[in-house]
VEXDO-230646 format. One line per field, with one value per residue: residue in one letter; z, y, x of N, C-alpha, C in turn. Coordinates in pm, 1 decimal, decimal comma, always signed. Atoms other than C-alpha are relative to their C-alpha. Example, Ala and Ser with C-alpha at 12.3 -4.5 7.8 and 13.67 -1.06 7.14 Angstrom:
2
residu	A / S .
n.pz	+0,0 / -6,0 .
n.py	-119,0 / -119,0 .
n.px	+89,0 / -82,0 .
ca.pz	+780,0 / +714,0 .
ca.py	-450,0 / -106,0 .
ca.px	+1230,0 / +1367,0 .
c.pz	+0,0 / +73,0 .
c.py	+120,0 / +109,0 .
c.px	+90,0 / -77,0 .
! end
This chain:
71
residu	M / R / F / I / K / V / T / S / L / K / D / K / K / P / I / Y / I / N / P / D / F / I / G / H / M / Y / R / V / P / E / K / K / M / Y / G / T / V / D / E / I / E / H / T / V / I / G / V / T / T / H / N / N / G / G / F / K / V / I / E / D / I / D / E / I / F / K / N / D / R / L / F .
n.pz	-63,9 / +103,4 / -64,4 / +99,0 / -47,9 / +21,8 / -55,8 / -129,2 / +12,1 / -112,3 / +13,8 / +127,4 / -2,5 / +33,4 / -106,1 / +70,2 / -91,4 / +32,6 / +54,9 / -62,3 / -123,7 / +33,6 / -52,6 / +72,9 / +59,7 / +48,0 / +49,0 / -71,5 / +100,2 / -56,2 / -89,9 / -2,5 / -93,1 / +32,2 / +119,9 / +10,9 / -8,5 / -157,5 / -13,9 / +147,8 / +24,2 / -37,6 / -43,7 / -133,2 / +1,8 / -118,8 / +2,8 / -83,5 / -109,5 / -63,2 / -29,5 / +11,9 / +89,1 / +111,9 / +68,0 / +114,6 / +121,1 / +110,0 / +149,1 / -24,3 / -4,0 / +140,6 / +4,5 / -122,8 / +23,6 / +125,4 / +4,4 / -24,7 / -130,6 / -87,4 / -18,4 .
n.py	+104,8 / +90,4 / +146,6 / +122,4 / +98,4 / +115,3 / +120,8 / +90,1 / +121,2 / +60,6 / +2,0 / -44,5 / -143,0 / -104,9 / -93,9 / -130,9 / -41,1 / -117,7 / +19,4 / -86,7 / +43,5 / +129,0 / -6,2 / +99,2 / +87,5 / +128,8 / +127,2 / +126,1 / +151,8 / +113,0 / +92,6 / +148,7 / +97,5 / +163,5 / +6,7 / -70,0 / -159,8 / -62,3 / -143,5 / -60,8 / -110,6 / -125,1 / -110,2 / -50,4 / -128,2 / -58,2 / -118,5 / -59,6 / -35,3 / +138,7 / +93,4 / +142,1 / +95,2 / -8,4 / +80,6 / +127,4 / -21,0 / +80,4 / -72,7 / -11,7 / -131,9 / -55,7 / -8,5 / -108,8 / -141,1 / -38,8 / -108,2 / +23,4 / +29,3 / -120,5 / -83,9 .
n.px	-70,8 / +19,0 / -25,7 / -50,3 / +86,5 / -73,8 / +79,3 / -31,6 / -49,9 / +63,6 / +152,9 / +30,7 / +74,5 / -70,2 / -73,7 / -40,2 / -119,6 / -45,6 / -142,7 / -94,4 / -38,8 / -53,8 / -125,6 / -93,9 / +96,4 / -91,9 / +63,7 / -42,4 / +23,2 / +89,8 / -92,5 / +12,8 / -41,3 / +53,1 / +63,8 / +125,6 / -19,8 / +49,8 / +6,3 / +12,7 / -78,3 / +94,4 / -85,6 / +19,4 / +21,9 / -12,5 / +42,9 / -66,4 / +90,1 / +10,6 / -111,5 / +56,5 / -77,2 / +73,7 / +97,6 / -29,9 / +115,2 / -20,7 / -45,7 / -145,7 / -63,6 / +44,0 / +119,6 / +52,9 / -20,9 / +83,1 / +107,9 / +138,6 / +13,8 / +22,7 / +126,0 .
ca.pz	-67,4 / -308,6 / -218,4 / -393,3 / -398,4 / -352,7 / -239,4 / +95,4 / +63,9 / +364,7 / +292,3 / -67,8 / +22,1 / -81,4 / +117,3 / +43,9 / +139,9 / +106,0 / -122,8 / +84,3 / +392,9 / +225,0 / +443,2 / +254,3 / -2,5 / -109,8 / -288,8 / -98,7 / -334,2 / -317,4 / -50,2 / -114,8 / +132,1 / +37,6 / -300,1 / -206,3 / -181,0 / +194,1 / +92,1 / -249,6 / -402,0 / -267,1 / -168,2 / +162,4 / +193,6 / +509,4 / +604,3 / +823,5 / +1051,7 / +1173,2 / +1318,6 / +1212,2 / +985,9 / +670,0 / +463,3 / +248,9 / -99,3 / -389,6 / -665,6 / -751,0 / -727,2 / -1085,6 / -1071,2 / -746,7 / -896,9 / -1233,7 / -1285,2 / -1268,6 / -899,2 / -777,0 / -640,3 .
ca.py	+3064,7 / +2762,1 / +2382,0 / +2041,4 / +1783,6 / +1435,4 / +1085,9 / +906,3 / +584,8 / +464,4 / +532,5 / +627,8 / +994,4 / +1311,7 / +1536,7 / +1905,1 / +2046,0 / +2397,5 / +2379,3 / +2690,2 / +2469,1 / +2137,6 / +2085,5 / +1754,6 / +1519,0 / +1166,5 / +852,7 / +519,9 / +204,1 / -76,7 / -332,5 / -703,9 / -981,3 / -1359,6 / -1274,0 / -1065,6 / -688,3 / -561,1 / -184,5 / -42,4 / +240,6 / +584,0 / +935,0 / +1088,4 / +1452,3 / +1647,5 / +1953,0 / +2232,2 / +2266,6 / +1895,1 / +1661,6 / +1333,5 / +1196,4 / +1310,4 / +1204,9 / +862,7 / +962,9 / +765,1 / +1020,3 / +1045,0 / +1376,6 / +1466,0 / +1412,5 / +1634,2 / +1943,5 / +1930,0 / +2236,8 / +2060,9 / +1941,2 / +2317,2 / +2489,5 .
ca.px	+207,5 / +276,6 / +251,1 / +382,9 / +122,1 / +294,9 / +146,5 / +194,8 / +389,0 / +207,1 / -172,8 / -154,4 / -312,1 / -219,9 / +42,1 / +92,2 / +437,3 / +522,8 / +873,4 / +998,6 / +1046,2 / +1190,0 / +1516,4 / +1641,9 / +1496,7 / +1672,1 / +1579,1 / +1566,5 / +1634,9 / +1410,0 / +1524,6 / +1506,3 / +1543,6 / +1525,6 / +1397,9 / +1104,9 / +1060,5 / +1059,6 / +1060,9 / +951,7 / +1179,2 / +1047,8 / +1172,4 / +1202,1 / +1097,4 / +1231,1 / +1079,4 / +1253,3 / +950,5 / +965,3 / +1200,0 / +1023,1 / +1277,3 / +1055,5 / +779,8 / +788,3 / +621,8 / +592,2 / +695,0 / +1077,7 / +1279,9 / +1219,4 / +873,3 / +816,6 / +953,0 / +737,5 / +516,2 / +192,1 / +266,0 / +274,4 / -24,8 .
c.pz	-125,8 / +77,4 / -123,8 / +53,9 / -40,3 / +64,9 / +95,8 / -38,7 / +80,6 / -49,2 / -139,1 / -7,5 / -16,9 / +118,3 / -90,0 / +84,2 / -65,7 / -41,7 / +95,7 / +141,7 / -21,6 / +61,9 / -81,0 / -101,1 / -66,3 / -40,1 / +78,6 / -107,8 / +40,1 / +82,5 / -25,3 / +87,9 / -18,5 / -120,4 / -3,6 / +70,5 / +160,4 / -13,7 / -126,7 / -3,9 / +50,4 / +26,2 / +111,2 / -5,3 / +138,7 / +10,6 / +116,1 / +138,0 / +80,0 / +2,2 / +11,1 / -102,3 / -163,4 / -34,9 / -99,2 / -86,8 / -102,1 / -139,6 / +31,2 / -1,0 / -120,2 / -27,5 / +102,4 / -58,7 / -159,0 / +45,8 / +43,6 / +159,6 / +88,2 / +5,9 / +70,6 .
c.py	-123,7 / -133,0 / -99,7 / -96,2 / -158,5 / -108,4 / -88,9 / -129,7 / -107,2 / -48,3 / +15,2 / +155,0 / +115,5 / +78,2 / +132,7 / +38,6 / +137,3 / -7,5 / +100,5 / -77,4 / -152,4 / +19,8 / -101,0 / -63,3 / -106,6 / -121,5 / -121,3 / -116,6 / -81,0 / -105,2 / -131,2 / -66,0 / -124,3 / +4,4 / +69,4 / +143,4 / +48,3 / +158,5 / +53,5 / +131,7 / +131,9 / +109,7 / +43,1 / +149,8 / +65,7 / +115,3 / +92,5 / +23,8 / -108,7 / -64,9 / -114,3 / -91,5 / +49,8 / -75,2 / -92,7 / +38,8 / -112,2 / +42,1 / +7,8 / +140,4 / +77,6 / +24,2 / +84,1 / +128,2 / +27,4 / +109,2 / -47,0 / -78,1 / +124,1 / +43,3 / +117,3 .
c.px	-21,8 / +30,3 / +25,8 / -102,8 / +92,5 / -117,8 / +75,4 / +37,8 / -82,1 / -159,4 / -44,1 / -73,4 / +92,7 / +67,4 / +42,6 / +88,2 / +22,9 / +163,7 / +96,8 / +81,7 / +41,9 / +153,3 / +90,1 / -99,2 / +97,4 / -90,5 / +24,8 / -38,5 / -101,3 / +96,4 / -54,7 / +60,5 / -65,6 / -84,9 / -126,6 / +27,6 / -30,0 / -41,3 / +1,2 / +95,3 / -94,1 / +107,6 / -62,5 / +27,9 / -6,8 / -35,9 / +70,0 / -84,7 / -43,3 / +101,3 / -31,3 / +67,7 / -65,0 / -110,7 / +42,6 / -120,7 / +50,7 / +72,3 / +161,0 / +20,1 / -47,0 / -137,1 / -76,3 / +15,6 / -46,2 / -84,0 / -131,4 / -24,3 / -15,8 / -123,3 / +1,5 .
! end
């Protein structure tokens, strides 16, 4: 079994995801309102085994699939 190590946007802790169960993945751009950053740019990874909208992570999609992240 393989896992991808990513970093949670919320608490900066590692999350390990089995890439075989990734259902969707997309980049969310930075959101600014009134000159301040409301939400930093991040990636959402949804897995087929949960219906929670996905995990918000710091890494971008290209970085996630680099070989050094696979365990």
